[in-house]
Every structure is written in structure tokens, then in C-alpha cells.
N, C-alpha and C positions, 0 to 999 in steps of 0.2 A: 504493500500500500504506500502511495506517495505521501511523504510528509509535506505539510504546507509551509510556505515561506512568507514572512513579512519583510517587505522591502521599503526602506525609508529613504526618500530623495529630497534634496533641497530646492529643486526646481522641476518644472513640468517636463521639459524636453529630456532632461537627464533621467527622470523617472520612467518616461515612456521608452527611452532607448534601452535602459536596463531591463525593463519589463518585457520588451520584445524578445530578449534572449530566452526567456522562459516560455513565452507564447510559441516560439519556433519549435520547442520541444513538446508541443501539444499539451502544455499546462495552461489551465484556465487562468487568465491574468486580468485583473481589474485594477485600473488606476483611479484613485480617489483623491480629490483636492478639497479637504475640509476647510471651513472658515477658521480664522484664528480663534483659538480657545474652544473650538467646537469639539465635543467629545466624540470619540470613535468607539462604537460598540462592536468589538471584533467578532462576537458570536454571530452577528448579522451576515458576515461574509465567509462563513465556513464552507460554502459551496465552491469557493475559489481555491485553486491550488496556490496562487500567488496573489497577495494583496499589496499593491504598490500605493504608498501614501506620499503625496507631494506636500511637503510642509511649507514650500515657498519661503524658505528661511535664509537663502544665500546672502541677501543684502541686509539682514537684520544685524543688530549689535550682537556680540558674543553672548552677553547675558540674556538677551531676548531669545536667541536661538536655543540656548540651554533650557530655559524655562518652557519654551514651546514644545520641545521634544519630550521633556519630562512630563508635561501635562498630557501630551498625546498618548503616552504609554500608561496612563493611570489605570485603564481597564484591560491592559495586556495580560493574556494568559498563555503561558508557554505551551500548554497542551494543544491549543488551537493552531498556533503558528510557531512550531519549535525551531525552525530555521530562520535565522536573522541575517539580513543583508542591509548594510548602510551604503547607499550609493553616493559616491563622491565624484566631483568633477575631476577628470584626468589631468587637468591643469591646476588643480588644488585651490580653486576659488571657493570662498565660503568659510564657514566656521567649523572646519573639519574636526579639530581636536575637541572642541566644546561639545559638539553633537555626539561624538563617539563616547565621551564621558557620560553624557546623559543617558544614552542607550545602555551602556554597561551598568550604570547604577540602577536604573529602573527595571532591568531584566535580570539582575544578579548574575550576569555572565562573567566568567572567570578569565576569559582570554579573547583577544581580538587580532585577526589577521588583516593586515593592510597591504593591498597590492593595486595601486592606481594605474598600472600599465595598461595600454590598449595598443598592442603592436600593429594591428590593422590600420590604425589611425596615426601611426608614427609617433606614439607616446610610449616611452620606455623608461624604466627605472634601472639605472646602471651605476654601481658604486654609490648608491644612495641618492644620486642626482637625477631629478626628473628631466628627461630630454624630450623636447617637442620638435619634431622634424629633425634637425641636426644641431639644435641650440639648447643650452640649458634654459629651463623654464623662465627664469627671471629676465632673460634677454629677448623674449619673444613678444610679438604683438598682443597675444592673448593676455600676458601678464600685465601689460600696460592698460588694456581696455577692460578694466574692472573697477568697481566702486572703490575698492581698496587695493591699489597696485601691489603685485607680488614682487618682493625684492629678494627672495631666497629660493634657491633651486634644490636645496638639500631637504628631503622630506622629513628626515629625523629631526632636524632643527625646527622645522615648522610645527611638527606635532609636539615636540618637547616644550615649545613656547606656549602651546594652546591647551595642553592636557595636564591634568593633575596626576595621571597615572605614569608609571615608569615605562619608558619606550626602549625597545630593542630593534635590531636590524640584522637581517640575514643576507649575505652577499650572493652574487650570481653563481659563484662556484658551487655553493651548497644547494641553491635552488635548482640548478641544472644537474645535480648529481642524482644518485639513486634515491628511491623513496625512503629507504632506511636512513640514508645519510641526511636527508632533509628533516626527517623526524628527530634525529639526534640533535640537529642544530636547533630545532624548536624547543626540545627539552632543556638544552643549555640556556637558552634565553629565559625560559620559565624559571629555571633554578636561580637566575639572577634577580628574580622578582619582577621581570618585565611583563606587564599585562598586555601591552600593545606591541605587536611584532610587525615590523615593516619588511617586505620582501622585494628584493630586486626581481625584475622579470623583463626579458628582452624578446621572448618568443611566445607563441601560443602554447608550446609544450611546457614552458616555465609556469604559466598560469594553471595548466592541467595539474602539474606536480603540486602546486600550492593547495588547490582544491582537494586533491586526493588525500593529502596529509590532514587537512581540516576534517574531512568526512571519516577519516580513520580513527579520530579521537572519540572517546566514549561520550563526552559532551562537546558538541560542535561549537567552534568559536563564533563570535560575531565576525562575519565576513565584511570587509570594507574595501570597496574598489569601484572602478568604472564599469561600463557594460562589458569590458573585456573579461574580468573575473566572473561577472554574473553569468556569462555563457557557460563557464565550466561548472559553476554551482548548479545551474539548470541541468547540465548533463548528469550529475550525480543524483539529482532529484528524480530524473526520469531517463535512465540510460538506454532504454530500449527503443526510444523514438529518434528517428533521423530528423534533421531540420526540414521544415516545410511550412508554407503559409496554410493556416487552418481553413481557409476558404478561397474560392476563386475571387479574383478582383472584380467588383461590380463596376461596369462602365459608368462614368459620371459626365453629364452634359455640361455642368457649370463648375469650373475650377477657379478658386480664388487663392492667389498666392499673397500672403501677408508677411512682409519681411521687416522686422524691427531689430536687426542685428548690425553691429558695426563691423562684423567680420569681412575682410577683403575676399575671403573664399566665397561667401554667399553673393557678394556683389559681382564677382566674376561669373557665377552661375546665372544670375539674373541677366547680366549683359548678354550672355549667349542666347537666352530665349527671347530677349527683347529684339535681338537682331533678326529673329525669325518672324517678326511682325506682331508679337503678342502685345496688346495694349498695356501700357505701364503708366501708373500715376505716382508721382513723388509728393510726399507731404509738403505743402507749401509753407515757407518760412513764416508768413504772417499768422498762420494757425498755431505755430509753435510758440512764438514770442508775444503774440497779441493777447489782449484781455479776453479771456474765455467768454465772459458775459456779453462781449460786443462783437463776437465773430459768428454768431449763430447762423445768420443767413448765408455767410460764406461757407460754413461747414456743410449746411444742407445742400447747397449747390454742388459742392465737391462730391458729397456722398451720392447725389443723384447721377452725376456723370459716371461714377464708378459702377453704380447699380445698372445703368443702361448697358455698359460694356459687359458686366458680369452676366446679365440676362441673355446675352448673345453667345456666351461661351467661356473664354478664359481671360483673366486679367490679373494684373499685378498692382499691389499697393505697397510702397516702400518708403523708408525714411532716408534722408541724406545721411551717408555714413558718419559725417562729422557731428551730426546732431544726436547720435546715440553713443558717442564716446562718453564714458562716465565723467561728469564734471560736477564738482561739489557746488552746492548753492545753499543759501541760508535755510531753506525749508526742505524741498524734495530734490534729489539729484536730477539734473536735467534729463539724463537718459531715461529715468523712470517716468518723468512727466511726458516725454515724447512717446513712449510705448503706450501709455494710457490714452493719449490723443489718437494715436494710430488705431488702437483697438476700437475706440468710440466711433471713428469714421468708418471703419470696416463694418462694424455692427449696423450702423445706419444704412450702409450700402446693401448689406444682406437683407435687411428688413424691406427695403424699397424694391428689391429685385423680384420679389414674389416667386422665388425658386422653391420647388418642393425639396424637402430634406433629403430624400433618396437620390436626388439628382446633384446634390451639392458635395463637393470635396474642398476642404480647406487645407492648404499647405502652409503651415506656420513655422517660421524660423525665429529662434530666440525664445528663451524660456519665459521672460516677462510678457512678451507679445502674445505668446500662446496662452498664458494664464489669463490675461485680461480679456482676450477674445472669447475663450471658453466660458469664463465667468459670466460674460455678458449674454451668452446664448442660454444660460440657465443651468444645464446639467453639471453635476460635480463628478460624474463617473464616465470613464472611457473604457470600453472593453478592448484591450489590446489584442491585435490579431497577428502581428508579426512584423517583418521588415520588408520593404520594397527593395532597398539597397542598404549597404552597411551604414548604420547610423540614421537611417530614414525610416520612421515607424508608421505603420498604418493601424488605425483603430476605428471605433464607431461610438458616437455619442449615445449615452443611455439616458432616457427620460427627457421631459420637457418638450417644447414646441419643435425642437430640432432633433428629436429622437431618430436615430438611424443615419444621420449625416456622417459622411466619411471625414475623419480627421487624420492628417499626416503631419508629423512633427519632425523637425530637423534642428539639431544644435547648429549654431551659426558657422562654426569652423569645420564642419564635417562635409565630406563628399567631394568627388572629383568635379572638374569643371562642367561636365555634361550631366551631372546628377539630376538637376531639376528637369532638364530636357527628357531624360529617361523616365522620370516619374510621370510626367505629363503623357508620354507615350503609353505607359502602362495603364493609366486611368482612362484614356480615350480609345485605346486599341488593345483591350485585355486579351490575353491568350485564352483560348477555349480549352 
């Protein structure tokens, strides 16, 4: 009998990406986005093999994030979801150490395995240093484009600064060795009193080795990682099933791409499909910097234009990349304000378009954009169905006026240049 897994993520696209690794193994996977301080009654979700909870806590203060996770787990029962997974960003954004501490404390877990590597996305941990592409994390675009810029590439130092628990590290030589060799390395770290153990990993096999050791223990550790490690945890939960999408892709007549990310990767992907003649609307500067109460008519005209285009097929709504670069302001960081405006305009266009839910596919890039858009549509739940491409997740809204609408999420920096082009082809010309 398959044991159930509780997966906690700090943003929506990350939770969807990790959840898709379980859905690919034919594990029923539901993504839930509760409101702040809303209680989650885990008994309600026992029909699911995997419950993904998006806490939307990446941009909170460390103290707020810790309290939120602690509150979330008030009703947690180990017998319902004995396998625990804390999804973290592979570029280490967010309150990683604080949230790990909260999970360990509320679940009385004795041990934590941390492996943020995602080799297929060129994110590897070697010598304790997080490498993104070919650069140490702190030197990358991703590290700069965040609310709190990342200035450290050594994962051990990051966690040591954020956690009250003792932190250990196992190097690549031991991770890539035999299963017994890695087990011994884990026992050595435990004997030192290290409750959190970081693992180097450069290949898919390295992640397999880490998951294998975790599942060999009498009490499984709290697994912490990106979608990379999640795939291996999913394998051990349901080893008999090969990867596959649990359903045929339903053709969608109306496809709305909503991009609220500063990532240059996504902007290159958008440029490629724009060159094929897909209508594209960029958020006008006056709507970003102007007085919200005085721009109503302009917002309505803009949404009407988008709605007209969407009702005819495919269209894009995007932000200028420089406007979603995190900038501090006295009240709300500018990039968070921009994503809220973007979602508001998108929702206005969807409502005006008079599209049927079953005909609509939303392609959402960037966690904040995805969260605000889905919140506006009403449902808090998404049944995750799998991946279209690596890091690009497909699911379906559950409940509300838009029940059954297709939702596709993509983290900003994920995917090759032709990724969005391929996704559109899959949705408009699905294979039978």
C-alpha cells in the first residue's frame, strides 16, 4: 500500500513543479493554497496520495514564515501523511532554514535530508557550493532578482545562519559511492549531533542514492529539495509505475499566457512566439505608477482589448522585465505590486471574454503571478496531472465558476527557448 506524502512549498509554481513528479508516477496529487492562518484539516484529503500545500511564504519575514508553517501543521497527523517533503527553490530563495525548523519541531522529526540539486535544470551542489549553469549561485541573475538578494553560494553557511539546528554536509565522493558507504556517512553526521544533513549531488543517480538511503531508514527523514529530489521520493512511493501523463491532453481553443517574471529565459521564450504573430500586450507604465483610483477607465479599456484577442484564440499579457525586478519601497515591493496589477487585468480580460472553462488554458509564469490569478478565479485547489515539458506543469482547477479550466505553470527561469512554442502546440494539436 502506498504511503501518503505531505509536500510543503513556499510558492505556487514550485509546489506544482514538485507535485508533478508524483503525478507522473500515477499518484493522486492535489495542490492546495490556503489563506493565511486558515486551518488545514488533513483528514479531508486522505483520498490523495500527495497533498501539496502552497504557503506563499517566500517573501515573508523569517519570523512570519516560521509562524505560518507552525500554524499550518497544528492539525498534522503522521499516520495520515507519514512522508514529509519540504520543497525549496533550487536557487535557495526564501526562508529555507526557518521553515525547515518549523516542520521539524511541529512533526517531531529527528532528521532532515537537504538536496537542492536539479541536474536537468543545470542546478548542482558540488563541494557544498550551489552552481547554477556554470556560476556559483551568488553570481547569477537569479540571485540578484529576488526580494532579498542572495550573497552566499555555500548552502551550509546559508542554513547555518537560518536554522537553530546543527547542520552537516556530505560531499560528492560519499554521495556517489555505494549505498552502504553513503549510509555510513549519514550515521557519522548523526553521531555529531547534526539534525540537518546537506548532500552534494551532480547527477540524477546522486539524487537516487540520497532517496534510497532516506527510505532505508526505519523512520524516514524530512526530505528537503527541489523537484529534482521529489522525483526520486515519488519513485520510492510508487516504484512500479513508469512516468506518464495520467490523461490525454484536452485541446483548448483559448490560451492565455500571463507572464509576471523578470527572468530573461521567459522573455526569450515569449519573443519566439511573438515572432510567430501571437498577439502580445505589455502592461502599460501609467497603470503601474499611476493612482489606482484614477486609472479605472484605462484599465477597463486595456482588459477589453485583451479579452477581444483572447476570445479569438491565443494571446499574451506580460510585464516589462525591469518592472518586476524586486525593488524595495516604503510599503509593498514594486514587483509584488506589479504582479497584482497584472493579475487584476488578466482576470478582467477573462471575465469579459465569455470563454467556457473547458475551452480555457492559462499558462502562468512566476509564482506570484500564478497565485494572484488563481486566487482571483476563486478555487484554492488544483488537481495536478503531470508535466508537459521539464518544469512545465499541467493541472485542472477544482471548484468555482472556472471548474475544469486547464492550468499550466512554469517557474520563470525554466525551459528551453522553444518551451512555450511546444506547449502551445501540445494544447492546440494534442496527440491522439
